Every structure is written in C-alpha cells, then in structure tokens.
C-alpha positions in Angstrom: -87.1 -14.9 91.0 -86.3 -11.2 91.4 -85.6 -9.1 88.2 -81.9 -8.5 87.3 -80.6 -6.2 84.7 -79.3 -7.8 81.5 -75.7 -6.5 82.1 -75.6 -6.9 85.9 -72.4 -8.1 87.4 -72.3 -11.8 87.9 -71.2 -13.2 91.2 -67.5 -14.0 91.4 -67.9 -17.3 93.0 -70.1 -20.1 92.0 -70.8 -23.0 94.3 -69.1 -26.1 93.4 -72.3 -27.9 93.4 -73.8 -25.5 90.8 -70.8 -25.7 88.2 -71.6 -27.5 85.0 -69.9 -30.7 84.5 -67.4 -31.0 81.6 -67.6 -33.7 79.1 -63.7 -33.8 79.0 -62.0 -36.3 81.3 -60.2 -34.9 84.3 -56.4 -34.3 83.6 -54.0 -35.9 86.1 -50.0 -35.9 85.9 -48.3 -39.1 86.1 -45.3 -39.6 88.3 -42.9 -39.7 85.2 -44.3 -36.3 83.9 -43.9 -34.8 87.3 -40.2 -35.9 87.4 -39.5 -34.5 83.8 -41.0 -31.2 84.6 -38.9 -30.8 87.6 -35.6 -31.6 85.7 -36.5 -29.0 83.0 -36.9 -26.4 85.7 -33.5 -27.2 87.2 -31.9 -27.0 83.7 -33.4 -23.6 83.0 -32.0 -22.3 86.3 -28.5 -23.6 85.6 -28.5 -22.0 82.1 -29.5 -18.7 83.6 -26.7 -18.9 86.2 -23.9 -19.9 83.6 -24.8 -18.4 80.2 -25.9 -14.9 81.2 -22.7 -14.0 83.1 -20.6 -15.5 80.3 -22.4 -13.4 77.7 -22.0 -10.3 79.6 -18.3 -10.9 80.1 -17.8 -11.6 76.3 -19.7 -8.5 75.4 -17.6 -6.4 77.6 -14.4 -7.9 76.2 -15.5 -7.1 72.7 -16.3 -3.6 73.5 -12.9 -3.1 75.2 -11.1 -4.5 72.1 -13.1 -2.2 69.8 -12.4 0.9 71.9 -8.7 0.0 72.0 -8.4 -0.3 68.2 -10.4 2.7 67.0 -8.1 5.3 65.3 -4.8 3.4 66.0 -4.5 -0.1 64.6 -2.3 -2.5 66.6 0.8 -3.8 64.9 -0.6 -7.3 64.8 -3.7 -6.0 63.0 -1.5 -4.1 60.4 0.5 -7.2 59.9 -2.7 -9.2 59.2 -3.8 -6.6 56.7 -0.4 -6.7 55.0 -0.6 -10.5 54.9 -4.0 -10.2 53.2 -2.5 -7.8 50.6 0.4 -10.1 49.8 -2.0 -13.0 49.5 -4.1 -11.0 47.0 -1.1 -10.1 44.9 0.0 -13.8 44.8 -3.5 -14.9 43.8 -3.5 -12.3 41.0 -0.1 -13.3 39.7 -1.0 -17.0 39.8 -4.3 -16.3 38.0 -2.5 -14.3 35.3 0.1 -17.0 34.7 -2.6 -19.6 34.5 -4.6 -17.5 32.0 -1.5 -17.1 29.9 -0.8 -20.8 30.0 -4.4 -21.5 28.9 -4.1 -19.0 26.0 -0.8 -20.6 24.9 -2.4 -24.0 24.9 -5.3 -22.8 22.9 -3.2 -20.9 20.3 -0.7 -23.7 19.9 -3.0 -25.5 17.5 -3.8 -22.3 15.5 -1.5 -21.3 12.6 0.5 -18.1 13.2 -0.7 -15.4 10.7 1.7 -12.5 10.5 0.2 -9.1 10.7 -0.2 -7.5 7.3 1.7 -4.2 7.0 -0.8 -1.4 6.4 0.1 0.4 3.2 -0.1 4.2 3.6 -2.8 6.0 1.6 -1.1 8.0 -1.1 -2.5 11.0 -2.8 -3.3 10.7 -6.5 -1.7 13.2 -8.8 -2.2 14.0 -12.5 -1.4 16.7 -15.0 -4.4 18.7 -16.2 -5.3 18.3 -19.9 -4.0 21.2 -22.0 -1.0 21.8 -19.7 2.0 22.6 -21.9 4.7 22.5 -19.2 4.7 19.8 -16.5 5.5 20.5 -12.8 9.2 20.9 -12.1 10.7 17.8 -10.5 12.2 18.0 -7.0 16.0 18.2 -7.4 16.4 16.4 -4.1 14.6 13.3 -5.5 17.3 12.7 -8.1 20.1 10.4 -7.1 22.9 8.3 -8.6 24.9 5.3 -7.3 27.0 2.3 -8.3 26.2 0.5 -5.0 23.8 -2.5 -5.6 22.6 -2.3 -2.0 21.6 1.3 -2.3 20.0 0.7 -5.7 18.0 -2.2 -4.2 16.8 0.1 -1.4 15.5 2.5 -4.1 13.7 -0.3 -5.8 12.2 -1.4 -2.5 11.0 2.2 -1.8 9.4 2.3 -5.3 7.5 -1.0 -4.7 4.3 0.8 -3.9 4.3 2.2 -7.4 5.8 -0.8 -9.3 3.4 -3.3 -7.6 3.8 -6.7 -9.2 5.2 -5.4 -12.5 8.3 -7.3 -13.8 11.2 -4.9 -13.6 14.1 -5.2 -16.1 16.6 -3.2 -14.1 18.8 -5.3 -11.8 20.7 -3.5 -9.1 23.5 -6.1 -9.3 23.5 -6.4 -13.1 26.6 -5.9 -15.3 26.9 -2.4 -16.6 29.0 -0.6 -19.1 32.4 0.0 -17.3 30.6 0.1 -14.0 28.8 3.2 -15.1 26.7 5.2 -12.6 23.0 4.5 -12.3 20.7 7.5 -12.1 17.3 7.5 -10.6 14.3 9.6 -9.5 11.5 8.8 -7.2 8.6 10.8 -5.8 4.9 10.3 -5.1 4.0 10.0 -8.8 6.9 8.6 -10.8 9.9 6.3 -10.6 12.7 6.4 -13.2 16.1 4.6 -13.4 18.7 5.0 -16.2 21.7 2.9 -16.8 24.0 1.4 -19.5 24.6 -2.2 -20.6 26.7 -3.9 -23.3 25.0 -6.2 -25.9 26.5 -7.6 -29.1 29.2 -5.0 -29.2 26.9 -2.0 -28.7 26.3 0.1 -25.6 22.6 0.2 -24.8 21.3 3.0 -22.7 18.1 2.1 -20.9 15.7 4.3 -18.9 12.9 2.4 -17.2 10.0 4.5 -16.0 6.7 3.8 -14.1 4.2 6.6 -13.7 1.0 6.7 -11.6 -1.2 8.5 -14.2 -1.3 8.5 -18.1 -1.0 12.3 -18.2 2.6 11.9 -17.2 3.5 10.2 -20.5 3.7 13.1 -22.8 4.8 14.3 -26.3 6.2 17.8 -27.0 6.6 19.5 -30.3 9.3 22.1 -30.8 7.7 25.5 -30.9 4.8 24.2 -28.8 2.5 23.5 -31.7 2.0 21.1 -34.6 3.8 22.1 -37.8 6.3 24.6 -36.2 9.5 24.8 -38.2 11.5 25.5 -35.0 13.9 22.8 -33.9 15.8 22.2 -30.7 18.1 19.8 -29.1 16.6 17.0 -27.0 18.2 18.4 -23.8 16.7 21.9 -24.6 13.2 20.6 -25.1 13.4 18.3 -22.0 14.5 21.2 -19.8 11.7 23.5 -21.2 8.9 21.1 -20.2 10.5 19.9 -16.9 11.0 16.3 -18.1 12.3 13.7 -15.6 13.3 11.4 -18.6 13.1 12.3 -22.3 13.8 10.6 -25.6 13.9 11.9 -29.1 10.7 11.1 -31.0 10.1 10.5 -34.7 11.4 13.8 -36.1 8.0 14.2 -37.8 9.1 17.4 -39.6 11.9 15.6 -41.4 9.8 13.3 -43.6 6.2 12.8 -44.8 5.7 9.3 -43.4 3.1 7.4 -41.3 0.1 8.7 -39.4 0.7 11.8 -37.2 -1.8 12.3 -34.4 -1.4 15.2 -31.9 -3.8 16.1 -29.0 -6.3 13.6 -30.2 -6.5 14.9 -33.8 -5.2 13.2 -36.9 -2.8 15.7 -38.6 -1.3 13.7 -41.5 -1.6 10.3 -43.1 0.8 8.3 -45.3 0.2 4.7 -44.4 0.9 2.8 -47.6 3.7 0.8 -46.0 4.2 2.6 -42.7 3.8 1.0 -39.3 2.6 3.6 -36.8 2.6 3.6 -33.0 -0.3 5.2 -31.1 -0.6 6.1 -27.4 -4.1 6.1 -26.1 -5.5 8.1 -23.1 -4.7 5.2 -20.8 -1.0 5.3 -21.8 -1.1 2.0 -23.8 0.6 1.4 -27.1 -1.3 0.4 -30.3 0.0 -0.4 -33.8 -1.3 -0.2 -37.3 0.6 -1.8 -40.2 1.0 -0.8 -43.9 -2.2 -0.4 -45.8 -4.5 -0.4 -42.7 -4.9 3.4 -42.4 -4.8 5.3 -45.7 -7.1 8.4 -45.4 -7.7 11.1 -42.9 -11.1 9.7 -42.3 -9.7 6.3 -41.5 -7.1 7.8 -39.2 -9.6 9.9 -37.3 -12.0 6.9 -37.0 -9.1 4.9 -35.5 -8.2 7.8 -33.2 -11.8 8.1 -31.9 -12.4 4.4 -31.5 -9.2 3.8 -29.5 -9.2 7.2 -27.7 -5.7 8.0 -29.1 -3.8 10.9 -27.6 -0.8 11.0 -29.9 1.2 8.9 -32.3 4.8 8.2 -33.4 5.4 7.8 -37.1 8.7 5.9 -37.7 9.0 2.2 -37.1 9.1 -0.6 -37.7 7.3 -2.5 -34.9 9.8 -4.6 -32.9 7.6 -6.5 -30.5 3.8 -6.9 -30.7 2.1 -8.7 -27.8 5.5 -10.3 -26.8 6.1 -11.5 -30.3 9.3 -10.4 -32.0 8.4 -9.0 -35.5 10.6 -10.0 -38.4 11.4 -7.5 -41.2 13.5 -7.9 -44.4 12.5 -4.6 -45.8 10.9 -1.4 -44.5 10.0 1.9 -46.2 12.3 4.1 -44.0 15.6 3.6 -42.4 18.2 0.9 -42.6 17.0 -2.6 -41.8 19.8 -5.0 -42.5 22.7 -2.7 -41.9 24.1 -1.6 -38.5 22.8 1.7 -37.4 22.4 3.7 -34.1 18.8 2.9 -33.0 16.2 4.0 -30.4 12.9 2.4 -29.2 9.9 2.9 -27.0 8.8 -0.2 -25.1 5.9 -0.9 -22.8 6.4 -3.4 -20.0 2.9 -3.1 -18.3 0.3 -0.5 -17.8 2.0 2.9 -17.2 5.4 1.1 -17.2 7.9 1.8 -20.0 11.4 1.6 -21.2 13.1 4.0 -23.6 16.4 2.7 -25.1 19.1 3.8 -27.4 22.0 1.6 -28.9 25.1 3.5 -29.9 28.9 3.0 -30.3 30.8 4.0 -27.2 34.4 3.6 -26.2 35.7 0.1 -27.2 32.2 -1.0 -28.3 31.9 0.1 -31.9 29.3 -2.3 -33.3 25.8 -1.1 -34.0 22.8 -3.3 -34.4 20.6 -4.3 -37.3 16.9 -4.2 -36.7 16.8 -7.9 -36.1 19.6 -7.7 -33.4 18.0 -4.7 -31.9 14.6 -6.4 -31.7 16.1 -9.5 -30.0 17.8 -7.4 -27.3 14.7 -5.3 -26.8 12.5 -8.4 -26.4 14.9 -9.7 -23.7 13.6 -6.9 -21.4 10.3 -8.8 -21.2 8.3 -6.0 -22.8 4.9 -6.6 -24.3 5.2 -3.9 -27.1 8.2 -2.1 -28.7 8.5 0.3 -31.5 11.5 1.9 -33.3 12.0 5.6 -33.0 14.2 7.8 -35.2 17.8 6.6 -34.9 21.2 7.8 -36.0 22.3 11.1 -34.6 18.7 11.7 -33.4 18.8 8.8 -30.9 19.2 10.5 -27.6 18.1 9.9 -24.0 18.1 12.7 -21.4 17.6 12.5 -17.6 17.6 15.5 -15.3 18.5 17.7 -18.3 21.6 15.7 -18.9 22.4 13.7 -22.1 23.0 10.1 -21.0 24.0 8.2 -24.1 26.7 9.1 -26.7 25.0 10.0 -30.0 26.5 9.5 -33.4 29.4 11.9 -33.9 29.4 12.5 -30.2 26.8 15.1 -30.2 23.0 15.5 -30.5 21.3 17.4 -33.3 18.3 19.7 -33.3 15.0 17.9 -34.0 11.3 18.7 -34.0 9.9 16.6 -31.1 10.4 14.5 -28.0 8.5 12.1 -25.8 9.0 12.4 -22.1 7.9 11.4 -18.6 7.1 14.0 -16.0 6.2 14.2 -12.3 2.7 15.1 -11.5 3.4 16.4 -8.0 2.9 20.2 -7.9 6.0 22.2 -7.4 6.8 22.4 -3.7 4.8 19.2 -3.0 
C-alpha cells in the first residue's frame, strides 16, 4: 500500500460495500408517524398565515393610539383618571371611618380618665434674713367686695397657695352688717379680712397664708430690742410694708414671760407665764408656767427648737386642737369681759389674727373662756392671747379694720405682721 501523510484529505465518498455496519437497528417511520408529521407541518403553516398578520396589525394599532395620546390626553382618558381619583378619595374616607369605629369599640371598655390640668410652675420668693423692711405690696393686688361670687373666685385663684388647708373664711358667711371683705393676693401671699358677730361681740378676722416662713415677721418700735419709742399699729405697719398686721404683746409695758428676738433670748420671767414661740419654719410652740425660768433655759429652748421670736402675754387658748381652761392667770382679766386679741395657726404657714371688740349695737365683750370657744371654732391647731384692751388692733393695707376700745388705737412697742416676698415691681 502506498504511503499517505497522516493528515491527508480523506476521500469524500466511501463505497457502500466498505461502510462499517452499525449495531443499532435501522429506523423506519410507521404510517401513523408519517401522517402525524404531515398534520404538524400543515398547522405550522396555518399559524404563520393567521398569527403573524394579526400581530402586525395589533402592533400598528397600539403605536397609533400611543402617538395620538402623547401630550394631549383624550377626554375619555381624563375622565378615567378622575374616576380613579374619586375612587381613591372614597377608599380613604371609608378606611378612616372604619378606623375610627374600631378605635371607638376598643375604647368603649376603657374608663375615661380626664386630663389632669397642668399646674404652672411658680417662682419661689422669700425675704432675706436681716431685712428690716419687707417689699412693698402691689396696690393693684388689694381688693374688696361684698359679692360672694367674686370672693369665691378670689379663693379659687388662691387655691395654688392654700392647697388642701381648711379655710375658715366663707364667701357666703354671715358678716357684721354686711361689712366689706378686704383681700390681697400675689405670688407669695393670700390674705382676707372680714367681721363676724359672736356672743354679742364683733370679731375681726384676718386669715393669711404665706409661701415662706420669712413672711411672718415681728417688728419692734424703733427697729431694735429695748427701744423706748412707741408708735400706733397703723404707723408701724406702714413703715415695714405689712399686708396685714396685728398688735403684739406690748413687751415694753410689763416684765412678763420669755422675750426672744432674732433668735436670742432677751428676758425671762416664767414663774407663771405661758409664752408663745415662733420657730424658723413659722410654727407655734408653747411653754407653760415653771418650765423656763432662767436665761440659760430660755436659750437652750430657743436653740433646740430653732426659735425666731416669741410673744409674751397669754394665756394659751388652743394647744393641738384642745381648748385650754383657765380660772386664773398672772396677767390680764380672765373671768371678766374684755377686748381681746389672738394669734392662731391653722396649718403650716397658714394663720388667723383676730380681735374681739364692742361695735355698734354689739356691746358685749368676751371672757377668756368665751373667746377660746369661738377661736377654737375656726378649726385652728394652736391659738394664743395677745395684748387686749385698747391695744387689740388689726390693720390691712395701712387701714385700721376693727374698732378698738374708746374708738382709737394707742401707741405700743411692737407688732406682728405678714408681708409679701415678691420684690417691688415683680
């Protein structure tokens, strides 16, 4: 056999006799398969004839529609868009109503809790220690009325300061000959002054609530302990800018009881005296006869209880709600009728000063027992007798409110008073 290159081109034709025989059986179509193949070919031709022209027609129609609507919507199209907007609004409204209904059903089983009114934050005021003259009260804050409705409105306005304290003053209470009620209210003090009739005497009450103990003060004529100068209660009240003032114990008139001023014991005579002390929180304390007999005892009591000043007259009328009974006392008339005055504490920083006098048709004056009974009716926790007779005076807005014995006040050595702590001009 002749040599042929490895990659020589092979002959294109191979004799049938030389082809290798396959191991696979020879494929032959059956008559059924021939028939099915023919039907598929006919179906393909029909689809080509029908579908292709239809698709071309639809595509052209779509392009025509799109070109006709670009930039200028047809009215029908706009209408359809409007219909969609209305439908969206209706759906939103229905959904909102359904949500409200669901919330109503859920909250129907819950208790209704009213919203708590938010109390405004108020600035705290006080009078600096050592200050001799308190801030001047705002004249526009004083008022007077006989109208219970207006007076109730004033009480309501002072509720932030009064809190839950029991208040003796009643806007619709009976008053002496329908007398005028005077009041003062600012951001540090509330005071109301009025007159009532009890057991044939005219009682002048002044109820006061302050926000800080520094507003309950004592003033000595001449501005210092031991001064021999004397003034009227109205004069001293005006000189220190008192909102309300009352005559004190007239300490220069007699050597009696324990006298404390500015935290220092100044004088002691406690054999039978009942002394009232005011501590630095504004609370009242009492000592009875024989309990404090020396300066050392007095100063020890002052230091222990942080006493600011004292009142030396008496007797004690009410101690821890209990009315005190007296058949004898070392100073003043006990069983005889006499014009009287008292300091009462209702609650922390809440006080009443009161004087009982003869006025108009009411010419009876109380004994200590009668006075104590009517004082206790205020609901006070503590009460103490101050100097009475012609000394017994109550002043508000520099005006004498009660009628003293002989119709006029006399010069004395001291007062107690209540002042605003709001600086002048607010």
